[in-house]
N, C-alpha and C positions, 0 to 999 in steps of 0.2 A: 595503346592503350589500358591503363588498369582496370581491370574488371570491375571494380568498385565506383571508380568514374560514370559507369551504364548506367550504375541502380537507382533506386529512389530515393530522393535525397529529400531527407526530413527540414524544413524551415518554418518559422512560424515567430509572430509579431517580435518577440524577445522570451530569450531566457536570460531568468533577473537572477540565476547563480547555479553553484556547481550540482546540486544537487537537482534541481530540474531537468539539466540535461542529461542526467544519470536515469532519473527516473522515467525519462519518456525513453530514451533506448531500450532499459530492461525490459518497460511496457510492451516495445517492438517485440524484441527477444521472446519473451513467455508468450507469446500469444502466435509465434511464429509468424510474422509476416516483412515480409522483406525488408531491408533499410540498410545502405552503403554505407551515405552521409549524414550526419545532424551539423548545421550550420548554427554558429550562433553570430546573430548579424548584427545588432547595435545595445547599444548603450551596457557595454560588458568594462566602457574603459573605467577611471577616475574624472579625467579630464575629457573633454575632445580632440584628438588628436594624439590622445594617449596610444601606445601600440600594447601595451601588458594588461591583463585582464586586472580587475578589480581585487586584490586578493582578497576585501572583505566578504565578495560576493565568487570564489573560483580560486578556496586555499589551496586547493594542488592541482594544478591544471595539468600536471605530467602525470600523476597520477590516474587524472579523468581521463586522458590520453590511452593511456596505459588498459585501463578498463575497458574503453568504448573498442580497441582495437583488439582486443579479446573477445569481441562480442560481435568482430566484423565489421566493424564501423570505424570508418575516417571520421575527423573533426573539417570544420572548416571555418575558418572567425573570418568576418568582413574587417576589413579598415574602408574609413569612412573618408570621401577628400576635405574634410571641412577641418580645424584646428581652432581652441579657446585661445583667444588674444591672450598673452602673459601668464596664464593658467598649466597651459600643456606643457610637460615637458619637455615638447620638441619645439616649443615655440620659436626661443632663439633659434635654433638651427634654421627652421625652415627661413625665417626671414634674413640672417644672413646669409644662405645662400641662394634666397631670390627665388625660392618657390610657392611664394603666394602671388593668386593672378590678381592682377592690378588692374583696376577702374581706365577706361577710355578716359572716363572725363577729367582724371585729379593726378591719375599715373603711379599712383597710391596703391597698395595693397586694399581690397575693399571685401567686406564681408558677404555682397550679393544678398544679404538678408532684406527680402524688401518689405517683408510682414513677419517682423518679430518677435514669434512667441517662445517666451522664456522656459523654456522644458525641462533644465538643467541646470546649474550652478554656471554657466557662462553662456550670458547672451550674446558676446561679442562673438562670433566664428567665422573664420575664413576660408574661403577657397583654396586648395593648394592647385598648381598649373601644370603637370602633369606632361605638356608637351616638350618642357624645357629641357634639353640633354642635361644629363646627369643624374636628375632626380629619381629615377627607377635605379641605378645603380645603387645610389646612398640608402633609398630604401631599402631595395635587399640587405643590408645589415641589419635589420632588426627581424628580419622572418626567422622563421625557426629552421 
């Protein structure tokens, strides 16, 4: 098990951009506080279901990872099991591969959002069904 996986993991509600991530990391290091990992948790994408960081907010992800590693900090980026209907760059792939969770009532993909609060640009969000064979292998092609 890597040593960094047993140390302090910093996560907060949301890092809005690359500067925030690096400022927090530098703050820990400058104060001599132990930190092993920072988690970029959510709304780091352009559309829900996209795997890439929003380039307007994270203009140099490779440089950010390199700077974090130079400070002895690893980075984790969460991927949520929701996808924006017809707006995510991966929507057609999910739909064609049958990776969307279906409603037991209709047999069709369902958003499962009973109380929709539009907090981003896509109010129709669908759930990915991770029990299906093949989805994890398909998803790994997008991981670093």
